[in-house]
C-alpha positions as CSV (number, residue, x, y, z in Angstrom):
1,X,131.9,73.4,113.3
2,X,131.5,72.5,117.0
3,X,134.7,74.2,117.8
4,X,133.5,77.4,116.1
5,X,130.2,77.2,118.1
6,X,132.2,76.7,121.3
7,X,134.4,79.7,120.5
8,X,131.3,81.8,119.6
9,X,129.6,80.8,122.9
10,X,132.7,81.6,124.8
11,X,133.0,85.0,123.2
12,X,129.3,85.7,123.9
13,X,129.8,85.2,127.6
14,X,133.1,86.9,127.8
15,X,133.2,89.5,130.6
16,X,135.1,92.2,128.7
17,X,132.5,92.1,125.8
18,X,129.6,92.5,128.2
19,X,131.4,95.2,130.0
20,X,131.7,97.2,126.8
21,X,128.1,96.5,125.9
22,X,126.9,97.7,129.3
23,X,128.8,101.0,128.8
24,X,127.5,101.5,125.3
25,X,123.8,100.6,126.1
26,X,123.6,101.7,129.7
27,X,125.3,105.0,128.8
28,X,122.8,105.5,125.9
29,X,119.9,105.1,128.4
30,X,121.6,107.7,130.6
31,X,121.9,110.0,127.6
32,X,118.2,109.6,126.9
33,X,117.2,110.5,130.5
34,X,119.6,113.5,130.5
35,X,118.3,114.7,127.1
36,X,114.7,114.5,128.3
37,X,115.4,116.5,131.4
38,X,117.4,119.0,129.3
39,X,114.4,119.3,127.0
40,X,112.0,120.0,129.9
41,X,114.3,122.7,131.3
42,X,114.8,124.3,128.0
43,X,111.1,124.4,127.2
44,X,110.4,125.9,130.6
45,X,113.0,128.6,130.2
46,X,111.7,129.5,126.7
47,X,108.1,129.8,128.0
48,X,109.2,132.0,130.9
49,X,111.0,134.4,128.6
50,X,108.0,134.6,126.3
51,X,105.8,135.4,129.3
52,X,108.1,138.2,130.3
53,X,108.1,139.6,126.8
54,X,104.3,139.4,126.6
55,X,104.0,141.5,129.7
56,X,106.4,144.1,128.6
57,X,108.2,143.8,125.2
58,X,110.7,146.5,126.0
59,X,112.1,144.4,128.8
60,X,113.9,142.3,126.1
61,X,116.4,145.2,125.7
62,X,117.5,144.7,129.3
63,X,117.2,140.9,129.8
64,X,118.7,139.7,126.5
65,X,122.0,141.8,126.3
66,X,122.7,141.5,130.1
67,X,121.8,137.8,130.1
68,X,124.1,137.1,127.2
69,X,126.9,139.0,128.8
70,X,126.5,137.1,132.0
71,X,126.4,133.7,130.2
72,X,129.6,134.5,128.2
73,X,131.4,135.5,131.3
74,X,130.3,132.4,133.2
75,X,131.2,130.2,130.2
76,X,134.7,131.6,129.9
77,X,135.3,131.6,133.6
78,X,134.0,128.2,134.6
79,X,133.1,126.2,131.4
80,X,135.7,127.1,128.8
81,X,135.0,124.9,125.7
82,X,131.3,124.8,126.2
83,X,130.6,127.7,123.9
84,X,128.7,127.3,120.6
85,X,126.8,124.3,119.3
86,X,128.9,121.5,120.8
87,X,129.0,119.5,117.5
88,X,132.3,121.1,116.5
89,X,133.8,120.1,119.8
90,X,132.6,116.6,119.4
91,X,134.1,116.4,115.9
92,X,137.4,117.6,117.2
93,X,137.4,114.9,119.8
94,X,136.5,112.2,117.2
95,X,139.2,113.2,114.8
96,X,141.8,113.5,117.6
97,X,142.7,117.1,116.9
98,X,144.6,118.5,119.9
99,X,145.3,115.1,121.3
100,X,143.8,113.1,124.1
101,X,144.2,115.9,126.7
102,X,141.9,118.3,124.7
103,X,139.4,115.6,124.1
104,X,139.2,114.9,127.8
105,X,138.7,118.6,128.5
106,X,136.0,119.1,125.8
107,X,134.1,116.0,126.8
108,X,134.3,116.2,130.6
109,X,131.3,116.1,132.9
110,X,132.0,119.7,133.9
111,X,131.7,120.9,130.4
112,X,128.5,118.8,129.9
113,X,126.9,120.3,133.0
114,X,128.0,123.8,131.9
115,X,126.6,123.2,128.4
116,X,123.1,122.3,129.8
117,X,123.0,125.2,132.3
118,X,124.3,127.9,130.0
119,X,122.0,126.8,127.1
120,X,119.0,126.9,129.4
121,X,120.2,130.3,130.6
122,X,120.4,131.4,126.9
123,X,116.8,130.4,126.3
124,X,115.8,132.2,129.5
125,X,117.5,135.3,128.0
126,X,115.6,135.1,124.7
127,X,118.5,133.8,122.5
128,X,117.6,132.1,119.2
129,X,119.3,128.8,120.0
130,X,118.5,125.1,120.1
131,X,119.4,122.4,122.5
132,X,120.0,119.6,119.9
133,X,123.6,120.5,119.2
134,X,124.3,120.8,122.9
135,X,122.6,117.5,123.5
136,X,125.1,115.9,121.0
137,X,127.9,117.4,123.1
138,X,126.2,116.2,126.3
139,X,125.7,112.7,125.0
140,X,129.3,112.4,123.7
141,X,130.6,113.7,127.0
142,X,128.6,111.2,129.0
143,X,129.6,108.2,126.9
144,X,133.3,109.3,126.7
145,X,133.5,109.9,130.5
146,X,131.9,106.5,131.3
147,X,134.4,104.8,129.0
148,X,137.3,106.5,130.7
149,X,135.9,105.7,134.1
150,X,135.8,101.9,133.4
151,X,139.0,102.0,131.4
152,X,137.7,100.7,128.1
153,X,140.3,100.2,125.3
154,X,141.3,103.3,123.4
155,X,139.7,102.2,120.1
156,X,136.3,102.4,121.7
157,X,137.1,105.8,123.3
158,X,138.3,107.4,120.2
159,X,135.3,106.9,118.0
160,X,132.7,104.4,119.0
161,X,131.7,105.9,122.3
162,X,131.7,109.5,121.0
163,X,129.7,108.5,117.9
164,X,127.2,106.6,120.0
165,X,126.9,109.5,122.4
166,X,126.4,112.1,119.7
167,X,123.9,110.0,117.7
168,X,122.1,109.2,120.9
169,X,121.9,112.9,121.7
170,X,120.1,113.6,118.4
171,X,117.8,110.6,118.8
172,X,116.8,111.7,122.3
173,X,116.6,115.4,121.5
174,X,114.2,114.9,118.6
175,X,112.8,111.5,119.5
176,X,114.1,110.3,116.1
177,X,116.2,107.1,116.5
178,X,116.8,106.7,112.8
179,X,117.9,110.3,112.4
180,X,120.3,109.8,115.3
181,X,121.9,106.8,113.5
182,X,122.2,108.7,110.2
183,X,123.7,111.7,112.0
184,X,126.3,109.6,113.7
185,X,127.3,108.1,110.3
186,X,127.0,111.1,108.0
187,X,128.0,114.0,110.1
188,X,130.2,112.6,112.9
189,X,132.0,109.6,111.3
190,X,131.7,110.4,107.5
191,X,132.0,106.6,107.2
192,X,130.6,103.6,108.9
193,X,132.5,101.9,111.7
194,X,131.8,98.2,111.2
195,X,133.6,97.0,114.4
196,X,131.2,99.0,116.6
197,X,128.2,99.2,114.3
198,X,125.7,97.0,116.3
199,X,126.5,98.6,119.6
200,X,126.2,102.1,118.1
201,X,122.8,101.3,116.5
202,X,121.4,99.7,119.6
203,X,122.7,102.5,121.8
204,X,121.1,105.3,119.7
205,X,117.8,103.4,119.6
206,X,117.9,102.9,123.4
207,X,118.5,106.7,123.9
208,X,115.5,107.6,121.7
209,X,113.2,105.1,123.4
210,X,114.3,106.3,126.9
211,X,113.5,109.9,126.0
212,X,110.1,108.9,124.7
213,X,109.4,107.0,127.9
214,X,110.4,109.9,130.1
215,X,108.1,112.2,128.1
216,X,105.4,109.6,128.5
217,X,104.3,110.2,124.9
218,X,105.5,108.9,121.6
219,X,105.1,112.4,120.2
220,X,106.3,113.9,117.0
221,X,108.6,116.9,117.5
222,X,106.6,119.1,115.2
223,X,103.2,117.3,115.3
224,X,101.6,115.5,112.5
225,X,101.5,117.2,109.1
226,X,98.4,117.2,107.0
227,X,100.4,117.6,103.9
228,X,98.5,117.1,100.7
229,X,100.2,115.8,97.5
230,X,99.6,117.1,94.0
231,X,102.5,115.4,92.2
232,X,102.8,118.0,89.4
233,X,103.0,121.0,91.6
234,X,104.8,119.1,94.4
235,X,107.9,118.5,92.2
236,X,107.9,122.1,91.2
237,X,108.0,122.8,94.9
238,X,110.9,120.4,95.3
239,X,113.0,122.4,92.9
240,X,112.0,125.8,94.2
241,X,112.5,124.8,97.9
242,X,115.7,123.0,97.2
243,X,117.3,125.9,95.3
244,X,116.0,128.7,97.5
245,X,116.7,126.7,100.7
246,X,120.2,125.8,99.5
247,X,121.0,129.5,98.7
248,X,119.7,130.8,102.0
249,X,121.1,127.9,104.1
250,X,124.5,128.2,102.4
251,X,124.5,131.9,102.8
252,X,123.7,131.5,106.5
253,X,126.6,129.1,107.0
254,X,129.0,131.3,105.0
255,X,128.1,134.4,107.2
256,X,128.3,132.4,110.4
257,X,131.7,130.9,109.6
258,X,133.3,134.1,108.3
259,X,131.6,136.3,110.8
260,X,133.1,134.2,113.7
261,X,136.5,134.4,112.0
262,X,136.4,138.2,111.5
263,X,135.1,138.8,115.1
264,X,137.7,136.5,116.6
265,X,140.3,139.3,117.5
266,X,137.5,141.5,118.9
267,X,135.9,138.7,120.9
268,X,139.3,137.9,122.4
269,X,139.7,141.4,123.8
270,X,136.1,142.6,124.3
271,X,133.9,139.5,124.5
272,X,131.4,141.2,126.9
273,X,130.9,144.1,124.5
274,X,130.3,141.7,121.6
275,X,127.8,139.6,123.6
276,X,126.0,142.8,124.7
277,X,125.8,144.1,121.1
278,X,124.5,140.7,119.9
279,X,121.9,140.8,122.6
280,X,120.6,144.2,121.5
281,X,120.4,142.9,117.9
282,X,118.4,139.9,119.1
283,X,116.1,142.1,121.2
284,X,115.5,144.4,118.2
285,X,114.8,141.7,115.7
286,X,112.6,139.9,118.3
287,X,110.5,143.0,118.7
288,X,110.2,143.5,114.9
289,X,109.0,139.9,114.7
290,X,106.4,140.4,117.4
291,X,108.4,138.1,119.7
292,X,108.5,135.2,117.2
293,X,112.3,135.3,116.6
294,X,113.1,134.5,120.2
295,X,113.9,131.0,121.5
296,X,114.1,127.7,119.7
297,X,111.4,128.4,117.1
298,X,109.6,125.2,118.1
299,X,106.2,126.9,118.6
300,X,106.3,128.7,115.2
301,X,107.5,125.7,113.3
302,X,104.9,123.4,114.8
303,X,102.2,125.9,113.9
304,X,103.4,126.2,110.3
305,X,103.9,122.4,109.8
306,X,100.4,121.7,111.1
307,X,98.9,124.4,108.8
308,X,96.1,123.3,106.5
309,X,96.0,126.4,104.3
310,X,93.7,128.5,106.6
311,X,94.5,132.0,107.6
312,X,94.7,131.0,111.2
313,X,97.8,129.0,110.4
314,X,100.0,131.9,109.4
315,X,102.4,133.2,112.0
316,X,102.1,136.9,112.9
317,X,105.5,137.8,111.5
318,X,104.2,136.7,108.0
319,X,106.6,136.6,105.1
320,X,109.4,138.2,107.1
321,X,109.5,135.6,109.8
322,X,112.4,133.6,108.3
323,X,114.5,136.7,107.8
324,X,114.0,137.7,111.5
325,X,114.7,134.2,112.7
326,X,117.9,133.8,110.6
327,X,119.2,137.2,111.9
328,X,118.4,136.3,115.5
329,X,120.2,132.9,115.2
330,X,123.3,134.5,113.6
331,X,123.5,137.1,116.4
332,X,123.0,134.4,119.1
333,X,125.8,132.2,117.7
334,X,128.2,135.0,117.2
335,X,127.7,136.2,120.8
336,X,129.7,133.2,122.0
337,X,127.1,131.7,124.2
338,X,126.5,127.9,124.3
339,X,123.6,126.9,122.1
340,X,122.9,125.1,118.8
341,X,121.5,126.0,115.4
342,X,119.5,122.8,114.7
343,X,116.0,123.9,115.9
344,X,116.3,127.5,114.8
345,X,117.4,126.4,111.4
346,X,114.4,124.0,111.1
347,X,112.1,126.9,112.2
348,X,113.7,129.2,109.7
349,X,113.2,126.6,107.0
350,X,109.6,126.3,107.9
351,X,109.3,130.1,107.6
352,X,111.0,129.9,104.2
353,X,108.5,127.3,103.1
354,X,105.6,129.4,104.4
355,X,106.9,132.4,102.4
356,X,107.3,130.3,99.3
357,X,103.8,128.9,99.8
358,X,102.2,132.0,98.4
359,X,103.4,130.8,95.0
360,X,101.4,127.6,95.3
361,X,97.7,126.7,95.8
362,X,96.5,126.8,99.5
363,X,96.0,123.1,99.7
364,X,99.8,122.6,99.2
365,X,100.7,125.0,102.1
366,X,101.8,122.3,104.5
367,X,103.7,120.4,101.9
368,X,105.7,123.5,100.8
369,X,106.4,124.3,104.5
370,X,107.9,120.9,105.0
371,X,109.9,121.0,101.8
372,X,111.2,124.5,102.8
373,X,112.2,123.2,106.2
374,X,114.3,120.3,104.8
375,X,115.7,122.5,102.0
376,X,117.0,125.2,104.3
377,X,118.2,122.8,107.0
378,X,120.0,120.7,104.4
379,X,121.5,123.9,103.0
380,X,122.9,124.8,106.4
381,X,124.3,121.5,107.5
382,X,125.1,119.9,104.1
383,X,124.2,116.4,105.4
384,X,121.2,115.6,103.1
385,X,120.4,112.2,104.3
386,X,120.3,113.3,108.0
387,X,118.2,116.3,107.0
388,X,115.4,114.5,105.2
389,X,115.3,111.7,107.8
390,X,115.0,114.2,110.7
391,X,112.2,116.1,109.0
392,X,110.4,112.9,107.9
393,X,110.5,111.5,111.5
394,X,109.5,114.7,113.1
395,X,106.5,115.4,110.9
396,X,105.3,111.8,110.7
397,X,104.7,112.0,107.0
398,X,106.2,109.1,105.0
399,X,104.2,110.1,101.9
400,X,106.8,112.8,101.2
401,X,109.9,110.6,101.5
402,X,111.0,110.9,97.8
403,X,110.2,114.6,97.7
404,X,112.1,115.2,100.9
405,X,115.1,113.3,99.6
406,X,115.2,115.2,96.4
407,X,114.8,118.6,98.0
408,X,117.5,117.8,100.5
409,X,119.9,116.7,97.8
410,X,119.2,119.8,95.6
411,X,119.6,122.1,98.6
412,X,122.9,120.5,99.8
413,X,124.4,120.7,96.3
414,X,123.2,124.3,95.9
415,X,124.6,125.3,99.3
416,X,128.1,123.9,98.4
417,X,128.3,126.5,95.6
418,X,128.1,129.2,98.3
419,X,129.7,127.6,101.3
420,X,132.4,125.2,100.2
421,X,133.0,123.6,103.6
422,X,130.3,122.0,105.8
423,X,129.4,124.4,108.6
424,X,130.3,122.1,111.6
425,X,133.7,121.2,110.1
426,X,134.5,124.9,109.5
427,X,133.3,125.9,112.9
428,X,135.5,123.2,114.4
429,X,138.5,124.7,112.6
430,X,137.4,128.2,113.9
431,X,137.3,126.8,117.4
432,X,140.8,125.4,117.2
433,X,142.1,128.7,115.8
434,X,140.4,130.6,118.6
435,X,142.0,128.4,121.2
436,X,145.4,129.0,119.6
437,X,144.9,132.8,119.5
438,X,143.8,132.7,123.2
439,X,146.9,130.7,124.1
440,X,149.2,133.1,122.2
441,X,147.6,136.1,123.8
442,X,148.0,134.5,127.3
443,X,151.6,133.7,126.6
444,X,152.2,137.3,125.4
445,X,151.0,138.7,128.7
């Protein structure tokens, strides 16, 4: 017994172990700071574009297409690998596809900086994108690069550091530590890594706490929901929002995956033309929505979640808002610019719930909005546990836990009938095929 205690004490003070802990936890704090700064820059860019649009709506037909074309050119020229959400690139690095060399390229500091700058530029151009996926990429890149810098063993580099960085990115982006943990397990690992479990959990929590401290406010991402509960009608809402959200979310993922695949040859030859055309679509949809389809969708989602059933809560785009937002998000992603689909999908889901709310009594308006949000989001990403935990933490409403769980599971199951493969896994495969096509085209020249 004494010998075991001595060994345990010796292991506790072992330099190599504390070196690893320092990288995991110190890196997580750095991710939290970087994510908070990223959030502030993104919010400022979003507000600037909305201000320009308010002064002259027609200016969107100039700023948005030209902005997207410039971003795509800069990304391909200086930050190749930073395009899209960033979660597919992180999954590729975790699974070791393409080898160590590709992982080092995708998770380099240069790519991380480019991801932040180009995503902010996308919001400044009115694109319907989020910063949460890019923050996952940013977090994974920071942790992976730190691990390489201090020469940690390969077993930590391959999974533990990247999982911690990705989960920390979600925790810091949404201020939802529990959701960050679930995302790291459910989406990125698909299993739990017991060897690194404690360091991963602490790292994710530290990132979330750091982001909250930088913001100087333990805020909820979408405010506090005044959701009321009528258990009979609520469970009807669970079924309706789960099925409808699953169909729409699965349909969105199906179009996104196959649209990117079909456009791949055209993008390879005429990427500026594709980006410009997508920019015009975004500008047109944005104008139809009265400007509501631009940006992350944070403002619209917050307004809907905080709704108490009064007319003043309804967004100007009304029942068509989710359609506009979904179309703008599709066009933004297919343009090839860096930017995620997390926040726009949550906003689209809130719009779906708002539209479905007309079928229910006014006092259930906020409840149906939240159920619609989790239903559509779970339908898109097909990670039901992460989806309901994110929405629960963001809306500060623990009374709806069981309803959120049920809606998320129904939506995820319904979505799989339409889109067989999870969106980020499929997009990772698309990314690898696009790289292969680019390499073949280059070799042919």
